[in-house]
C-alpha positions in Angstrom: -11.2 -4.9 -23.3 -10.5 -7.9 -21.9 -6.5 -8.4 -20.0 -4.1 -6.6 -17.8 -2.7 -3.6 -18.7 -0.2 -1.3 -16.7 -0.3 2.3 -18.0 3.2 4.2 -16.8 2.6 8.2 -18.0 2.6 11.3 -16.2 -0.7 13.9 -15.2 -0.3 17.2 -14.3 3.5 17.1 -14.4 3.4 14.2 -11.8 4.8 10.6 -12.5 2.0 8.5 -12.5 1.1 4.9 -13.4 -2.3 2.9 -13.9 -3.4 -0.6 -14.1 -6.0 -1.6 -16.0 -7.9 -4.7 -15.8 -10.8 -5.7 -18.1 -11.6 -1.9 -19.1 -11.4 -0.8 -15.5 -9.1 1.1 -13.7 -7.7 -1.6 -10.8 -4.9 0.6 -8.9 -3.4 3.6 -9.6 0.4 5.3 -8.2 0.5 9.3 -8.5 3.8 11.2 -7.3 2.9 13.2 -4.4 4.7 16.1 -2.8 5.5 14.5 0.8 7.7 11.7 1.3 7.8 8.5 0.0 7.1 5.2 2.3 10.6 3.6 1.6 12.1 6.5 2.4 15.4 5.6 4.5 16.6 8.7 7.1 19.6 8.8 9.2 17.1 10.8 12.2 18.5 12.6 15.0 15.8 12.2 18.4 14.2 15.4 19.5 11.9 15.1 22.3 9.7 11.9 23.3 6.4 12.1 23.8 5.2 11.4 27.4 2.4 8.7 27.7 2.3 7.5 24.3 6.1 5.7 24.4 7.2 7.7 21.0 9.5 10.2 20.0 9.9 13.3 17.5 12.9 12.9 15.4 14.6 15.3 13.2 14.7 14.7 9.5 16.0 16.6 6.5 11.9 16.2 5.3 10.7 18.0 8.7 10.0 16.4 12.0 8.8 12.7 12.3 7.0 10.3 14.8 8.8 7.3 16.0 6.1 4.9 18.2 7.2 2.3 20.8 10.6 3.0 21.1 12.7 2.5 24.3 16.1 3.5 25.4 16.6 6.5 23.3 18.0 9.7 24.4 17.4 13.1 22.5 20.0 13.9 20.6 21.1 10.3 19.4 21.4 9.3 16.2 18.7 6.2 14.6 18.2 5.2 11.0 14.3 5.2 10.4 11.9 4.3 7.3 9.3 6.4 6.4 6.0 4.3 6.9 3.2 5.7 5.3 1.7 9.7 4.4 0.9 11.8 7.2 -2.5 13.5 8.0 -2.3 17.1 7.3 -0.5 19.4 9.9 1.2 16.1 11.4 4.7 14.2 11.9 6.1 11.9 9.0 5.5 8.4 10.5 8.4 6.4 10.5 9.5 3.0 11.6 12.9 1.9 12.5 12.5 -1.7 11.2 13.8 -1.1 7.9 12.9 -3.3 5.1 14.9 -3.4 1.6 12.3 -4.4 -1.3 12.1 -5.3 -5.1 10.5 -7.3 -7.3 11.5 -10.7 -6.0 13.3 -10.2 -3.0 13.2 -8.3 0.5 15.9 -8.0 3.0 15.2 -8.0 6.4 17.8 -7.2 8.4 16.0 -7.4 11.9 14.3 -10.6 10.7 16.9 -13.7 10.1 16.1 -16.0 8.3 15.0 -17.3 4.6 11.4 -17.6 3.8 9.6 -17.7 0.6 6.2 -17.0 0.1 3.2 -18.9 0.8 1.9 -18.6 -2.5 4.7 -20.8 -3.9 3.7 -24.0 -3.6 5.3 -26.6 -5.9 8.2 -28.2 -3.8 10.7 -28.5 -6.7 10.1 -24.8 -7.3 10.5 -23.9 -3.8 13.7 -25.7 -2.9 15.1 -24.4 -6.3 14.6 -20.5 -4.9 15.9 -21.7 -1.8 18.8 -23.1 -3.3 19.4 -19.9 -5.3 18.3 -17.3 -1.9 21.2 -19.5 -0.1 24.0 -18.8 -2.3 23.6 -15.1 -2.8 22.5 -14.5 1.0 25.9 -17.0 2.5 27.5 -14.8 5.2 24.7 -12.5 5.7 23.0 -12.4 8.6 20.5 -10.5 7.4 16.8 -12.1 6.8 15.2 -12.4 3.1 11.9 -13.0 1.6 11.3 -14.5 -1.4 8.2 -12.7 -3.0 5.8 -15.0 -5.2 6.2 -13.3 -8.5 9.9 -15.3 -8.1 7.7 -18.1 -9.4 9.2 -19.8 -12.2 11.0 -16.4 -12.5 14.4 -16.3 -14.1 17.6 -17.6 -12.0 20.0 -15.2 -12.8 17.5 -12.1 -12.4 16.1 -13.1 -9.0 19.6 -13.7 -7.7 20.7 -10.2 -9.2 17.4 -8.6 -7.5 18.7 -10.6 -3.8 22.0 -9.3 -4.1 21.3 -5.3 -4.8 18.8 -5.7 -2.0 21.5 -7.0 0.1 23.9 -4.9 -1.1 21.9 -1.4 -0.4 20.9 -3.1 3.3 24.7 -3.2 3.9 25.4 0.4 2.9 22.9 1.8 4.9 23.6 -0.3 8.4 27.1 0.2 7.6 26.4 4.1 7.7 28.4 5.9 10.2 27.0 9.9 9.5 25.8 11.7 12.5 23.9 14.7 10.5 20.2 13.8 9.6 20.0 12.8 6.1 18.3 11.1 3.2 20.0 7.3 3.0 17.4 6.1 0.5 14.3 7.8 -1.8 11.3 5.8 -1.7 10.3 4.4 -5.1 8.4 6.4 -6.9 5.3 5.2 -9.5 6.6 3.6 -12.1 9.1 1.6 -10.0 6.4 0.5 -7.9 4.8 -0.7 -10.4 7.3 -2.6 -12.1 8.0 -3.9 -8.3 4.1 -4.7 -7.5 2.1 -5.5 -10.4 3.9 -8.7 -11.2 1.3 -10.7 -12.8 1.5 -10.4 -16.6 0.2 -7.6 -18.4 0.9 -5.4 -21.5 3.1 -2.3 -20.6 2.4 0.8 -22.0 5.2 3.0 -21.9 4.3 5.8 -24.9 3.8 9.5 -23.7 -0.1 10.1 -24.5 -1.0 6.3 -22.5 -3.4 8.0 -20.3 -5.6 9.2 -22.9 -5.5 6.4 -25.1 -6.3 3.5 -22.7 -9.4 5.2 -21.3 -7.1 6.1 -17.7 -8.5 9.7 -18.0 -12.0 8.9 -18.2 -11.7 6.1 -15.4 -9.9 9.4 -13.1 -12.8 11.2 -13.7 -15.1 8.8 -11.9 -12.4 8.0 -8.9 -12.0 12.0 -8.9 -16.0 11.6 -7.7 -18.1 10.6 -4.5 -20.1 7.9 -6.2 -19.2 4.2 -7.7 -21.6 1.8 -9.0 -22.2 -1.3 -8.0 -23.1 -4.1 -9.5 -27.3 -4.3 -9.6 -28.1 -0.9 -9.8 -26.4 -0.2 -6.1 -24.4 2.9 -5.4 -21.6 4.0 -2.7 -21.0 7.4 -2.3 -17.3 7.9 -0.7 -16.6 10.9 1.1 -13.4 12.1 2.5 -13.3 14.4 5.8 -10.9 15.9 8.1 -11.7 13.2 10.6 -12.4 9.8 8.5 -13.5 9.0 5.3 -17.4 8.4 5.1 -19.0 5.3 3.2 -22.5 5.0 2.4 -24.4 2.7 0.4 -27.5 3.2 -1.6 -29.7 0.8 -2.9 -30.4 3.0 -5.9 -32.7 1.4 -8.6 -33.0 -2.0 -6.9 -36.5 -2.3 -5.2 -36.5 -6.0 -4.4 -37.3 -7.3 -0.8 -33.0 -7.7 -0.7 -31.9 -5.0 -2.2 -29.9 -3.6 1.6 -28.3 -7.5 1.6 -27.4 -7.2 -2.1 -26.0 -3.6 -2.3 -23.6 -4.2 1.1 -22.4 -7.5 -0.6 -21.6 -6.1 -3.4 -19.9 -2.8 -1.4 -18.0 -5.2 -0.1 -16.8 -6.4 -3.2 -15.9 -3.2 -4.9 -15.1 -1.1 -1.8 -10.9 -2.1 -1.8 -10.6 -1.5 -5.3 -12.6 2.4 -4.6 -10.1 2.9 -1.7 -7.2 1.8 -4.1 -7.6 4.1 -6.7 -8.8 7.2 -4.7 -5.7 6.9 -2.3 -7.7 7.1 0.9 -6.7 5.2 3.8 -7.1 6.4 7.9 -10.5 5.6 9.6 -13.4 4.5 7.3 -17.0 4.2 8.6 -19.7 2.4 6.1 -23.2 3.6 6.5 -25.3 0.4 5.2 -28.0 -0.2 3.5 -30.6 -1.9 5.8 -30.1 -5.5 6.1 -31.0 -8.4 9.1 -28.5 -8.7 12.0 -28.0 -12.5 10.5 -26.4 -11.4 7.8 -23.6 -9.1 9.5 -21.3 -12.1 9.8 -21.5 -12.8 6.4 -20.6 -9.5 5.3 -17.8 -9.2 7.4 -16.4 -12.4 6.2 -17.0 -11.1 2.6 -15.2 -8.1 3.5 -12.2 -9.8 5.0 -11.8 -11.7 1.9 -12.1 -8.6 -0.3 -9.4 -6.6 1.5 -7.4 -9.9 2.0 -5.7 -9.8 -1.6 -5.3 -5.6 -1.4 -2.0 -4.2 -0.8 -2.5 -1.6 1.5 -2.7 -2.8 5.4 -6.5 -2.8 6.4 -7.8 -3.3 10.1 -11.7 -4.3 10.0 -12.2 -2.8 13.6 -15.8 -4.1 13.6 -19.6 -2.8 14.2 -20.5 0.3 16.0 -23.7 0.3 18.1 -25.3 2.4 15.8 -24.5 -0.2 12.9 -22.1 1.0 11.3 -18.9 -0.8 10.1 -15.5 0.7 10.6 -12.0 -0.2 9.0 -8.4 1.4 9.8 -6.5 1.5 7.0 -3.1 2.2 6.3 -2.2 5.8 4.6 0.3 4.2 2.4 -0.4 6.7 -0.7 -1.9 10.2 -1.4 -5.2 11.2 -2.2 -6.1 11.4 -5.9 -8.6 14.1 -5.6 -5.6 16.3 -3.6 -3.2 16.1 -6.1 -5.2 16.7 -9.1 -7.5 20.3 -9.2 
């Protein structure tokens, strides 16, 4: 099945969204039980963490942790936004840099100025979008980022999106409450799909869409530990409490360059495999044997592959034993943990 299809449905009573590209599951979002990234709290400072420059906060959903904070005294009120999912038993990660994000616009209260996505290169289109942005943001001290989805989009829709995010930001920033409270809930899977999957696609919203579009079969593979590679190789992905272990196996390929081919194939497949499984944190790749001279090429391929991925991923580099390490933001919940 060729083309892109967005499927909005429910699974085991949870709201979920799937992106199918040429018949393969390319992305998957599912509602979890923890607070969703993007949620904004009015929180209360609880106690500082000496040596880490952080502060534990009280929120309606439990303790949160704010890094790199200064000048915040216990008992003070602060607006924070959930930045990811917590590891089991740990506090909710939050940031004081609030973002108000929608399909076309991101309002940035802490970063004034109007900016356009670099992917929009046509000068006439950039001028059109800047004119819309300046008109809607007149009189505001907030910053604005126009996303790549603005290109060729309807001017009224863009203006409405910007205005909605500006109004939401003004309401939150002008909040004068004192008790710990949830001010904005983070977006669920269906809204996230509308917001972030902006390339042209068929949209299926009828109940049972996951079954009809092959999403359930694709999820069965995503819930397993193995992922096939082009050329006959495999990668095995196994989450542990400390890290996610990825093992590259050459499989049926017995050629002299089997290790190199499997490793480069892993670099291409890995972002999607982690994305659909909802995995993040520390990731260690045990590569198939290949010459050291090929390491630079592998790292470049891996960097290029993660560049188009939605979750922030840092390439930490090589270990003395020849493994490669990544640090990936915990921006999603593990599919395996939710779908038992």
